[in-house]
N, C-alpha and C positions, 0 to 999 in steps of 0.2 A: 723731853721724851726719851724713853729708854728702848733700845733696839738690840735684838740678838740676831746675828747672821749665822746660819748653820751651813757651813761649807764656804770657804773663803778662797775660791779660785779667782780667775780674772774678773768675772762678772760680779761676784760677791764683793771683791775689793773695790771695783768701780763704784758700787753703791756706797760702800763705807767711806771712801775718800771724798766722794761728792757731799755726803752728809756732813762730814767734818769741815770741808772747805767752805761750805755755805752756812756754817754754824747752825745747822738744823739739829745736830746731836753733839753733845759734848763727848770727848774721847772716853771719859770715865763711864759714860752711859751707853757705850757701844761694846757689846759682848761679842767677840769673834770666836766661833767654835770651829776648830780645824784639827782633824786627826793626824794629818801629816806632820811629822816632827820637823822636817826641813822647812815646810811652808810656815809652820808656827814660829820657828826661829826668825824667819824673814819678816813676818808680821810684827813680831816684838821689836825688831830693829827699826821698823818704820813707825812704831808707836801710833798705829792707826786706831787702837782701841785696847780693850782688855782681852787678852788671848788665853783661851782654855782649849783643852783637847777632848772634853767629853760634855755631853748634855747632862746638866744637873738641875737642881731646884732653882738655881739662879735664873734659868730661862723663864721660870714662872713668875718672875718679878718684873719683866719688861712689858712695854706696851705693844710692841710689834715684833713678831718673829718672821724673819726672811728665810725662806727655804731656797738655798742656792747650791744644793748638792746636785751631782749628776743624777738624771732620772733613774738610772739603774741602781743608785745607792739609796734611794728613798726607802726601800724595804728594810735597810739596815739601821735606819734612824727613827722611823715613825713610832716604834714601840716606846723608845726612850722619851720622845716628845710627848706622846699621849699620856705618859705617867706624870708629867709636870705641868702641862699646859692648863691655863685657867680660862674659865668661860668667857670673860670679857676681852681676852687678848685677841689681837688681830694677826692673821697669818697672811703673808704675801709670798706666793710661790713664783719663782722664776725658772722652775724646772720645765723643760720642754716636754710636751706630749702627755703630761699627767693631768687629767681633767679635775675640775673642782670637786665633783661628786666623790671621786676616789680619795682625794685628800681629806674631805670631810669624814668619809667612812673610816679611813685608817687612823685618823687622829681623834675621831669621835668629837668633832669640833665644827661649829657652823660658820664662824666668821672667817671666810677665806676669800682672798683676792688672788687672781692669777694674771701674770704679766709675761710678755715676751719682749725683752730688750734685744739690742744687738751690740756688737763689740765696740762701735764708736762711742758707746757709753763710757768707755775707759778714758775718753778725752772730753767728756761732757758734751758730746755731739751725737748722742744716740737718739733713736726713736723707739718708743715702747708702746705696744698695744696692750691694753689691759681690760679685764672684766671682773665681775664680782658675783659672789653668791647673793641670792635675794635677801639673806639675813643681814648683809652689810648695809648700814644706813649711810645717808649722804655725808654726814660729818666725818665718819671714818674713811669714806671713799675720797673725800677732799684731802684728808691728811695723807693718804697714800699717794694721791696724784701729786701733791706738793713735793713729796720725797722723790718720786720718780722723775719729776721735772728737773731735779738737780743734776740728772745725768744727760739731759738734753730736752727732748720734747716727747709728748705722749698723746695717745688717742684712745678714748674709751669706746668699747664695743659692747652693745647690749647682748649680742649673740656670741656665746663662747666658742661656737664652732668656727667663727671667723678668725680665731687665733691661729688656726692651721694655715690660713692664707697669710696672716701676718708673719708667721714663721717662715713661710716660703718666700715672701716678697722682701721683707726688711730684715728678718732674723738671719736668714741665709744670704741676703742680698750683698753684703760686703764681699763675699767670696766670688760672686759673679763679676763684680767690677775688677777684682784682683785678676780674675781669669782673662778678662778682656785686655787689661793693662799689660799682663805678662805676654799675651799674644802680640800686642803692638810693639813691645820692647824686643821680642824675638824677631819681628819683621825688620825692625831697625838694624839689628845685628846682622841679619841676612843681607841687608843693603850696604853693609860696610862700616857701621858705627861700632865703637867699642861699647861695653856694657854700660858704663857711666854716662856717656853722651846720649845713648839711646834712651836710658831710663829718665834722664833729665828732660829730654824733649817730650816724652810721653806724659810723665807725671805733671809737668808744668802745663801742658796742654789740657790735661784732665782737670786740674785745679781751675784754670781760667775758664774752661767750658762750664764747670759747675757754677761759677759766679755769674756767668752770662745767663744761664738757665734761671737763676734765682733773681736776677735784677732786670733783665731785658723784658720789655713789654711786647714779647713775641711768643708765639706758640713754638713747640718743638719743630713742627714741620717748617715754619718760617725760618727758624734758626738754621735748619739743615739747608734750606734753599739759599740762604744768604752765603753759605760757604760753597755750595755746589753749583758753580756756574755751568751753563749749558755747554756740553762738549769738552768739559775740562777734566782735571785729574780727579777731583772728588767724585764727580759723576761716574767715572770709570770704576772707582772703588765701590761705590754704592750699588752699581749694577752687578758687580761680582757678588756682593753680599746678598742681593736679591736672588741671583741665580742659585746661590747656595742655601737659600731659605734660612738665612741667619736669624731673622726676627722670629720666624715660626719655631725654630729650634730653641731659642731663648724662652719663648712662651711655654713650649712643651716641657722644658727643663724645670721651670718654676712651678708648673702644675704637678710635675712629678714629685717635687719637694712637698707640695701641699698634700698630695695623696699619701706620701710616706708619713707626714706628721699626723694625718688622720688615722693611719694604721697603728702608729705608736700609741695614740691616745686610747685606742680600743684594746690594746694589749694589756 
């Protein structure tokens, strides 16, 4: 299989490295298109694929084109792509907020899959929601799914509008966890720990808690109850969270992210 990746930032490179690592694509068959000279030099040093700085007829020779540019940069590349794209080529967009219909219109091309990964894909631990235009058949859909799964796990959605919810929940999700972890580390520092000790206590607690969530045969409410003994320290903290409507605030924030994603897709 031959693949071209247009835009090789962190997410584009996460896909490229995963494809090569799992021997899904040979390095010589991976065309990396990056306009930044510094970034191109770094890509060549990593030998992740064949690095070029412009969209040329070579893009028309691949099986799959991955659009990994920033959404605001799509307008600067679609004309060059439209000039070389071939009817049977598959396009996978991981650009946030740009709907399939707009990509089809700008490229004058039907076979488009749209996906929303998240940054843990850089470690092969991502989760990606994806959907496809009605013109994409099951064979091509399975090919794309296999490639996406090299970066972690995936979930197919029939309704493209649900990608706004994926963006809000898992696409932006890592930042929510970082926010909570940062607040907990700050609390530790206020209680007298230095930065390193507070960070170690919080990060290891988060890691262990994740594994309990994944392996324990208990609901989240049961796991909370197992820690929060009646009249104890955890209960005091949870009561303060409830008084501050922490859960409601988190839900409101995630819904705000969903609304913003919907706004961007209409722009």
